C-alpha positions in Angstrom: -78.6 -41.4 158.8 -79.4 -40.1 162.4 -82.8 -38.6 162.5 -81.3 -35.6 164.5 -79.0 -34.8 161.5 -81.5 -34.8 158.7 -81.6 -31.6 156.5 -84.9 -30.5 157.8 -83.9 -30.8 161.3 -80.8 -29.1 160.8 -82.5 -26.1 159.0 -85.0 -25.8 161.9 -82.0 -25.6 164.1 -80.8 -22.7 162.1 -84.1 -20.9 162.3 -85.0 -21.6 158.6 -88.3 -23.0 157.1 -87.7 -25.9 154.8 -91.0 -25.1 153.0 -89.9 -21.6 152.1 -89.0 -21.6 148.3 -86.1 -19.1 149.2 -84.6 -21.8 151.5 -85.1 -24.5 148.8 -82.9 -22.6 146.5 -80.2 -21.9 149.1 -78.5 -25.2 148.2 -78.3 -24.1 144.7 -77.0 -20.8 145.3 -74.3 -22.2 147.7 -73.3 -24.9 145.1 -72.8 -22.0 142.5 -70.6 -20.1 144.9 -68.5 -22.9 146.0 -64.9 -22.4 144.5 -65.7 -18.7 143.7 -63.0 -16.0 144.8 -63.8 -15.1 148.5 -63.0 -11.3 147.9 -61.2 -9.1 145.5 -57.6 -7.8 146.4 -54.7 -6.3 144.8 -51.4 -8.1 144.6 -48.7 -5.8 145.9 -46.4 -6.5 143.0 -48.6 -8.2 140.4 -48.9 -6.9 136.8 -50.0 -8.1 133.3 -48.1 -7.8 130.2 -49.7 -7.5 126.7 -48.7 -6.6 123.3 -51.5 -4.2 122.8 -52.6 -1.6 125.3 -54.0 -3.5 128.1 -57.5 -1.6 128.1 -58.1 -3.1 124.8 -57.7 -6.6 126.0 -59.3 -6.6 129.4 -61.6 -4.1 131.2 -59.8 -2.0 133.9 -61.1 -0.2 136.9 -59.8 2.2 139.6 -58.8 0.4 142.7 -59.9 1.4 146.3 -56.1 2.3 146.7 -55.2 5.8 145.2 -53.4 5.8 141.8 -53.9 2.1 141.4 -56.0 0.0 138.9 -57.2 -3.4 138.8 -58.4 -5.6 135.8 -61.7 -7.2 136.1 -60.5 -10.8 135.7 -59.8 -13.4 138.3 -56.0 -14.1 138.3 -56.5 -17.7 137.5 -58.4 -17.0 134.4 -55.4 -15.2 132.7 -53.2 -18.1 131.9 -55.9 -20.4 129.9 -56.2 -17.4 127.4 -52.5 -16.7 127.2 -52.0 -13.5 129.1 -48.7 -13.1 130.9 -49.1 -12.3 134.6 -45.9 -11.7 136.6 -45.9 -11.4 140.5 -43.1 -9.7 142.2 -42.6 -10.8 145.9 -42.0 -8.1 148.4 -40.1 -9.2 151.4 -39.5 -6.8 154.4 -36.2 -8.8 154.9 -34.8 -7.4 151.7 -35.2 -3.8 153.1 -33.3 -5.1 156.3 -30.5 -6.4 154.3 -30.2 -3.3 152.1 -30.1 -1.0 155.2 -27.8 -3.2 157.1 -25.3 -3.2 154.2 -25.6 0.6 154.2 -24.9 1.0 157.9 -21.9 -1.3 157.6 -20.5 0.9 154.9 -21.1 3.9 157.0 -19.8 2.7 160.2 -17.0 0.3 159.4 -16.1 1.3 155.9 -16.9 -2.2 154.7 -18.6 -3.1 151.4 -20.3 -6.4 151.3 -21.4 -8.0 148.0 -24.1 -10.6 148.8 -23.3 -12.4 145.5 -19.6 -13.0 146.9 -20.5 -14.2 150.3 -18.8 -17.4 151.5 -21.7 -19.8 151.8 -19.6 -22.2 153.8 -18.9 -20.0 156.9 -18.8 -22.5 159.9 -19.7 -19.7 162.5 -22.9 -18.9 160.7 -23.9 -22.6 160.4 -23.1 -23.0 164.2 -25.6 -20.3 164.9 -28.2 -22.0 162.8 -27.4 -25.4 164.5 -28.0 -24.0 167.9 -31.3 -22.3 166.6 -29.6 -18.9 167.6 -31.8 -17.4 164.9 -34.0 -14.6 166.5 -34.7 -12.1 163.6 -33.1 -14.4 160.9 -35.4 -14.6 157.8 -37.7 -17.6 157.7 -36.0 -19.7 160.5 -36.8 -17.8 163.5 -40.3 -19.5 164.3 -40.7 -21.9 167.1 -41.3 -24.8 164.7 -38.0 -23.8 162.8 -36.0 -23.5 166.0 -37.1 -26.9 167.0 -36.1 -28.3 163.7 -32.6 -26.7 163.2 -30.8 -28.5 166.0 -32.2 -31.8 164.5 -31.4 -31.1 160.8 -28.0 -29.6 161.7 -27.4 -27.6 158.5 -23.8 -27.4 157.4 -24.1 -26.4 153.8 -26.3 -24.2 151.6 -28.4 -27.0 150.2 -29.4 -28.0 153.9 -30.9 -24.4 154.2 -33.0 -25.0 151.0 -34.4 -28.2 152.6 -35.0 -26.3 155.9 -37.1 -23.7 154.2 -39.2 -26.3 152.3 -39.5 -28.7 155.2 -41.3 -26.7 157.8 -44.6 -26.1 155.6 -48.0 -27.3 155.8 -47.5 -29.3 152.8 -44.7 -31.4 154.0 -46.1 -31.5 157.7 -49.7 -32.7 156.5 -47.8 -35.2 154.1 -46.0 -36.6 157.1 -42.5 -36.0 155.6 -40.8 -34.0 158.3 -40.1 -36.6 160.7 -39.0 -39.3 158.1 -36.6 -36.8 156.5 -35.1 -35.9 159.9 -34.7 -39.5 161.0 -33.0 -40.5 157.7 -30.9 -37.4 158.1 -29.7 -38.6 161.5 -29.1 -42.1 160.4 -31.9 -43.4 162.6 -33.7 -45.1 159.7 -32.6 -46.3 156.2 -33.2 -44.3 153.1 -35.8 -46.1 151.1 -38.1 -45.3 148.1 -41.5 -46.0 147.3 -40.3 -47.5 144.1 -36.9 -48.1 142.5 -37.8 -45.8 139.6 -38.2 -42.8 142.1 -34.5 -42.9 143.4 -33.2 -40.5 140.8 -35.9 -38.0 141.6 -35.9 -38.4 145.4 -32.3 -39.2 146.2 -31.2 -35.6 147.1 -34.0 -35.4 149.7 -33.2 -38.9 151.2 -36.3 -40.6 149.5 -38.9 -38.0 150.9 -40.5 -35.6 148.3 -40.3 -32.0 149.5 -40.4 -29.9 146.5 -43.2 -29.2 143.7 -40.7 -29.9 141.1 -40.3 -33.4 142.6 -44.0 -34.0 142.5 -43.9 -33.4 138.7 -40.9 -35.7 138.3 -42.6 -38.4 140.3 -45.5 -38.2 138.0 -43.3 -38.5 134.9 -41.1 -41.4 136.4 -43.8 -43.4 138.2 -47.1 -43.0 136.4 -45.9 -42.1 132.8 -47.2 -38.5 132.7 -45.9 -36.5 129.8 -44.1 -33.2 130.8 -47.4 -31.3 129.7 -49.5 -33.4 132.0 -47.0 -32.9 134.9 -47.3 -29.2 134.4 -51.0 -29.5 134.7 -50.3 -31.3 138.0 -47.9 -28.4 139.0 -50.7 -25.9 138.5 -53.2 -27.9 140.5 -50.7 -28.1 143.3 -50.2 -24.4 143.3 -53.8 -23.5 143.0 -55.4 -22.2 146.1 -58.7 -24.1 145.5 -57.2 -27.1 143.8 -58.7 -29.9 145.9 -61.1 -30.6 143.2 -58.5 -30.5 140.5 -56.1 -32.8 142.5 -59.0 -35.5 142.9 -59.5 -35.5 139.1 -55.9 -36.1 138.7 -55.6 -38.8 141.4 -57.3 -41.8 139.5 -55.0 -41.1 136.3 -52.0 -40.9 138.6 -52.8 -44.2 140.5 -53.8 -46.0 137.2 -50.5 -44.9 135.7 -48.3 -46.0 138.6 -50.2 -49.4 138.7 -49.5 -49.9 134.9 -45.7 -49.4 135.8 -45.9 -52.1 138.4 -46.5 -50.0 141.6 -49.1 -51.6 144.0 -52.2 -49.6 144.5 -51.4 -49.1 148.1 -48.1 -47.8 147.5 -49.4 -45.7 144.5 -52.2 -44.1 146.8 -49.6 -43.2 149.4 -47.3 -41.5 146.9 -50.5 -39.6 145.8 -51.3 -38.5 149.3 -47.7 -37.1 149.5 -48.0 -35.2 146.3 -51.5 -34.0 147.2 -50.1 -32.4 150.5 -48.5 -29.8 148.3 -52.1 -28.5 147.6 -51.7 -27.0 151.1 -48.5 -25.1 150.4 -45.6 -26.9 149.1 -42.6 -24.9 148.0 -40.8 -25.2 144.5 -37.2 -25.9 144.9 -36.2 -22.8 143.1 -38.3 -20.7 145.5 -36.7 -22.5 148.4 -33.2 -21.8 147.1 -34.0 -18.1 146.7 -35.3 -18.0 150.3 -32.2 -20.0 151.5 -29.8 -17.3 150.2 -31.8 -14.6 152.2 -31.8 -16.9 155.3 -27.9 -17.1 154.9 -27.3 -13.4 154.3 -29.5 -12.5 157.2 -27.7 -15.0 159.6 -24.3 -13.8 158.3 -25.1 -10.2 158.8 -26.5 -11.0 162.3 -23.5 -12.9 163.3 -20.7 -10.5 162.2 -22.5 -7.1 162.2 -25.1 -7.5 165.1 -25.4 -3.6 165.9 -26.1 -2.8 162.2 -28.5 -5.7 161.6 -30.4 -4.8 164.8 -30.8 -1.1 163.7 -32.0 -2.2 160.3 -34.6 -4.7 162.0 -35.9 -2.0 164.2 -36.3 0.4 161.5 -38.3 -2.2 159.3 -40.9 -2.8 162.1 -43.5 -4.1 162.0 -42.2 -7.3 160.5 -40.9 -10.7 161.3 -41.8 -13.0 164.2 -40.7 -10.9 167.2 -41.3 -7.6 168.8 -38.8 -4.8 169.3 -38.3 -5.7 172.8 -37.4 -9.2 171.9 -35.2 -8.3 169.3 -33.3 -6.0 171.6 -33.1 -8.4 174.5 -31.6 -11.0 172.1 -29.2 -8.4 170.8 -27.9 -7.4 174.3 -27.3 -11.1 175.0 -25.0 -11.1 172.1 -23.0 -8.1 173.2 -24.8 -5.2 171.3 -24.8 -2.2 173.2 -27.7 0.4 173.1 -28.2 4.0 173.9 -31.6 5.4 174.9 -34.1 7.7 173.2 -32.7 11.2 173.5 -33.9 14.4 171.9 -30.4 15.7 171.7 -29.1 12.8 169.8 -31.9 10.6 168.4 -33.3 10.8 164.8 -36.6 9.6 164.0 -35.2 6.2 162.9 -32.8 4.2 165.0 -29.1 5.0 164.1 -25.5 4.0 165.0 -23.0 5.9 166.9 -19.2 5.5 167.5 -18.3 8.6 169.5 -16.4 7.6 172.6 -15.6 4.2 171.2 -12.3 2.7 170.2 -11.7 2.5 166.5 -12.1 -1.3 166.4 -15.0 -1.3 168.6 -18.5 -2.3 167.2 -20.8 0.7 166.9 -23.7 1.2 169.4 -27.4 1.5 168.6 -29.2 4.8 169.2 -32.8 4.4 169.7 -34.7 6.6 167.5 -37.9 8.7 168.5 -40.0 6.4 166.2 -39.7 3.9 169.2 -42.1 6.2 171.4 -45.7 5.0 170.8 -48.5 7.5 170.3 -46.7 10.3 169.0 -49.3 11.0 166.2 -49.1 10.9 162.4 -47.6 14.3 162.0 -44.7 13.7 164.5 -42.0 12.5 162.0 -42.3 15.6 159.8 -42.4 18.0 162.6 -39.6 16.5 164.5 -37.5 16.4 161.4 -38.1 20.1 160.6 -37.2 21.0 164.3 -34.0 19.1 164.3 -33.0 20.7 160.9 -32.9 24.1 162.6 -30.2 23.0 165.0 -29.8 21.0 168.2 -32.1 21.7 171.1 -30.9 23.8 173.9 -33.2 23.0 176.8 -36.8 21.6 177.7 -38.3 24.7 176.8 -36.5 25.1 173.5 -37.5 21.6 172.5 -41.2 22.1 173.4 -41.3 25.3 171.5 -39.7 24.1 168.4 -41.4 20.5 168.2 -44.9 21.8 167.7 -46.3 18.6 169.1 -49.4 18.4 171.2 -49.2 17.8 175.0 -50.0 14.2 174.8 -47.1 13.6 172.5 -44.7 15.7 174.6 -45.7 13.9 177.7 -44.9 10.6 176.1 -41.5 11.9 175.2 -40.9 13.0 178.6 -42.1 9.8 180.2 -39.9 7.7 177.8 -36.9 9.6 178.9 -36.3 11.6 175.7 -35.7 15.0 177.7 -33.3 13.4 180.2 -30.1 14.7 178.8 -31.3 18.4 179.6 -31.3 17.4 183.2 -27.8 15.9 183.8 -27.4 17.6 187.1 -30.4 15.6 188.5 -30.1 11.8 189.6 -31.1 9.5 186.8 -34.0 8.0 188.6 -35.5 11.6 189.1 -35.1 12.9 185.8 -38.2 11.8 183.9 -40.6 13.3 186.5 -38.7 16.5 186.5 -38.8 16.7 182.8 -42.4 16.0 182.7 -43.0 18.8 185.3 -41.0 21.2 183.0 -42.6 20.0 179.8 -46.1 20.9 181.2 -45.1 24.0 182.8 -43.7 25.2 179.4 -46.8 24.0 177.5 -49.0 25.9 180.1 -46.8 29.1 179.9 -46.7 32.0 182.6 -49.8 33.6 181.6 -48.2 37.1 181.6 -48.6 39.7 184.3 -52.5 39.1 184.6 -52.1 35.4 185.3 -54.4 34.2 187.8 -51.8 31.8 189.3 -47.9 32.6 189.4 -45.3 30.2 188.1 -45.0 27.3 190.2 -41.6 25.8 191.1 -41.3 22.0 190.9 -41.6 20.4 194.4 -38.3 20.1 196.4 -38.6 16.4 196.6 -39.9 14.7 193.4 -40.2 10.9 194.1 -37.6 8.9 192.1 -38.7 6.0 189.9 -38.0 2.7 191.3 -36.2 0.1 188.9 -39.5 -1.7 188.2 -41.2 1.6 187.4 -38.5 2.5 185.0 -39.1 -0.7 183.1 -42.9 -0.3 183.3 -42.6 3.1 181.8 -40.4 1.9 179.0 -42.6 -0.9 178.2 -45.7 1.2 178.3 -44.3 3.8 176.2 -41.9 2.0 173.6 -42.6 -1.8 174.2 -38.9 -2.3 175.1 -36.6 -1.4 177.9 -32.8 -0.7 178.7 -33.5 -0.7 182.3 -34.0 -4.4 182.6 -36.5 -7.1 181.5 -39.6 -7.4 183.5 -38.5 -10.7 184.9 -35.4 -9.0 186.4 -37.7 -7.5 189.1 -39.9 -10.7 189.5 -36.8 -13.1 189.8 -36.3 -12.6 193.6 -39.8 -13.5 194.2 -40.0 -16.8 192.1 -36.4 -18.0 192.4 -36.9 -19.4 196.0 -39.7 -21.6 194.7 -37.4 -23.5 192.2 -38.3 -21.3 189.1 -35.1 -21.6 186.9 -33.9 -19.3 184.1 -34.3 -20.2 180.5 -30.5 -20.3 180.0 -30.2 -22.6 183.0 -32.8 -25.0 181.4 -31.4 -25.0 178.0 -27.7 -25.5 179.1 -28.2 -27.9 182.2 -31.6 -29.2 182.0 -32.1 -32.9 182.0 -34.6 -34.9 180.1 -37.6 -36.0 182.3 -37.0 -33.8 185.3 -39.6 -31.7 186.9 -39.1 -27.9 186.3 -40.5 -24.5 186.8 -40.1 -21.6 184.5 -41.5 -18.0 184.2 -41.4 -15.3 181.7 -43.2 -13.1 179.2 -45.4 -15.0 176.9 -44.0 -13.7 173.5 -45.6 -16.3 171.4 -48.9 -18.4 171.5 -49.5 -20.8 168.6 -52.2 -23.5 168.0 -51.4 -24.6 164.4 -54.1 -26.6 162.6 -51.6 -29.4 161.8 -50.8 -29.9 165.6 -54.1 -31.8 166.5 -55.1 -29.2 169.4 -51.8 -28.7 170.9 -50.9 -25.3 172.0 -47.3 -24.0 171.9 -45.8 -21.0 174.0 -42.6 -19.3 174.1 -41.5 -17.8 177.4 -39.0 -15.2 177.5 -37.0 -14.0 180.6 -33.9 -11.9 181.2 -31.6 -14.7 180.0 -33.5 -16.1 176.9 -36.3 -18.2 175.8 -37.7 -21.5 176.5 -40.7 -23.5 174.6 -43.6 -24.8 176.3 -45.9 -27.6 175.0 -49.5 -27.9 176.3 -51.8 -30.8 175.5 -55.2 -29.9 174.4 -57.0 -31.1 177.6 -54.7 -29.0 179.8 -55.1 -25.9 177.6 -59.0 -26.2 177.9 -58.8 -26.3 181.6 -57.0 -22.9 181.9 -57.4 -21.4 178.4 -58.3 -18.0 179.4 -55.3 -17.8 181.7 -52.8 -19.3 179.2 -54.3 -17.0 176.4 -54.4 -13.7 178.3 -51.7 -13.6 181.0 -48.6 -11.7 180.0 -46.3 -13.1 182.6 -46.8 -16.7 183.2 -45.1 -19.3 185.6 -45.2 -22.9 184.1 -44.5 -26.0 185.9 -44.0 -29.4 184.0 -41.5 -32.1 182.8 -38.5 -31.1 180.7 -38.0 -32.7 177.3 -34.5 -32.7 176.0 -34.0 -34.3 172.6 -31.0 -33.5 170.2 -30.3 -30.1 171.9 -34.1 -29.3 171.5 -35.5 -28.2 174.9 -39.2 -28.1 175.8 -41.4 -28.0 178.8 -44.3 -30.4 178.7 -46.6 -28.1 181.0 -48.8 -29.5 183.7 -49.5 -26.4 185.9 -49.9 -22.6 185.2 -49.9 -19.6 187.5 -50.5 -16.1 186.3 -47.9 -13.4 187.4 -50.0 -10.4 186.1 -48.3 -7.8 184.2 -45.5 -6.9 186.6 -43.1 -4.3 185.3 -44.8 -3.4 182.4 -45.0 -6.9 180.9 -48.6 -6.3 179.9 -47.4 -3.6 177.3 -45.1 -6.0 175.5 -46.2 -7.2 172.1 -46.5 -10.9 171.5 -46.9 -13.0 168.3 -50.3 -14.8 169.0 -52.3 -17.3 167.1 -55.1 -18.4 169.4 
């Protein structure tokens, strides 16, 4: 052992005295803590069933959350003593689907039964194959979008595989690329042993599901169903590495007894062991795949209703409200701005002024305005219940909001409809003047200062200023993406749009792209590589950064909201990425700094 790494030296570096009895006991204490629960938490939908009153079986205590209780047992201790624990999974997308179906009934008079959906709709699968999936459950991440054009799902079971494939378990077990190559016909379908063909045939010889891990143990290692169930429990246990190590030798020995060479047996074990880091049961993947299809179906055929439901369910999903709206607009969805005379608290749908067969338009709700305060929803609802507002002064008087909230509403354009005789670009500043004037009041006949009329000329907002105000106050804009205002500056320098790169880019060419960084990721399975998603006014493009290049400009890449990237384009099976070489920060022009990203640094 290197002298510099001896225990005594390491203790000294940590500022500890090796001769101190307390330090000597530290190793024993740490060993006892190893494997213990890290913290206490409450499962959002977990409960325990017992024949007798639960309090007579296990101790119960009040939880930190009001009107909730917890039992004083660790969840993994329940099964060995025969207690029944049931976990109900809560998904925000279920709320989105429910609200979307309600909107469709209200706006179009159509009732959709999810149980009767045609799971073979070619148009829905076309969207999935193009990775046109912003807002779609489970398949909207960068990794999923890179996989969909390669997997090319054309049936429901393909979605089951897609859901299970992009998980830490299959990734660390090196199962993703073999499956995709076999699916594309680039390599033959083979099996580690002939006895495993019935188990692995439906996934092209690649184990993807927990059930397959159990079946492999039975078919190849002679496990009994009971022993394979112990394997399943070990695979699903959050701290199961020790359990899996104990099972390893028995599994390998069993496979050798059935004529499988040790090297092959250990490779099979490594694939099964990868499920410790989150492999999916097939039944779970199928349930998720149904929600994938339902959300993709609703997004394709009822895009306005789906967008309104998604916005009302925020925060959830992979993308911010701004990105959801930009994507919806590119798909033909029309939106109407926040308006105190028309908007409710939630986002709604409107049909007035539209042809009978036209799709409804989304009216942005007052919830979009940031910083209104915790009481705003209740106060706004009470004020609206008394009838429509007649003027700026009437709205200010009835809303009962403080000056800060009223100012935010004015700057977001919520009062603009009271000033229709004023040019659009001047309305927000005049509305703000009148809001502040109303809040101040006249002071009566003894006022020190008389009522001051607004200046004859209030400066109009420039287009970039309108976009900046929108992003600052709501995180989204109907007045143009920030890149619309930056484009004239970067286009002469060979910076192309995301749409142009995706549709006309050639593999290997040097390119430049710029946009808001809406996603930064550095997965533990990616060996230090960093992945960005740039959004401009036409769409998104993915950027791949090698570890060494990231380290050179880590702060710029991690903090700059608007980024210009130059590099080499990679086009493979309709998947487009830029392998980045150079980065230039464009600051936070036109409010880009107020956008919300999805960052894992």
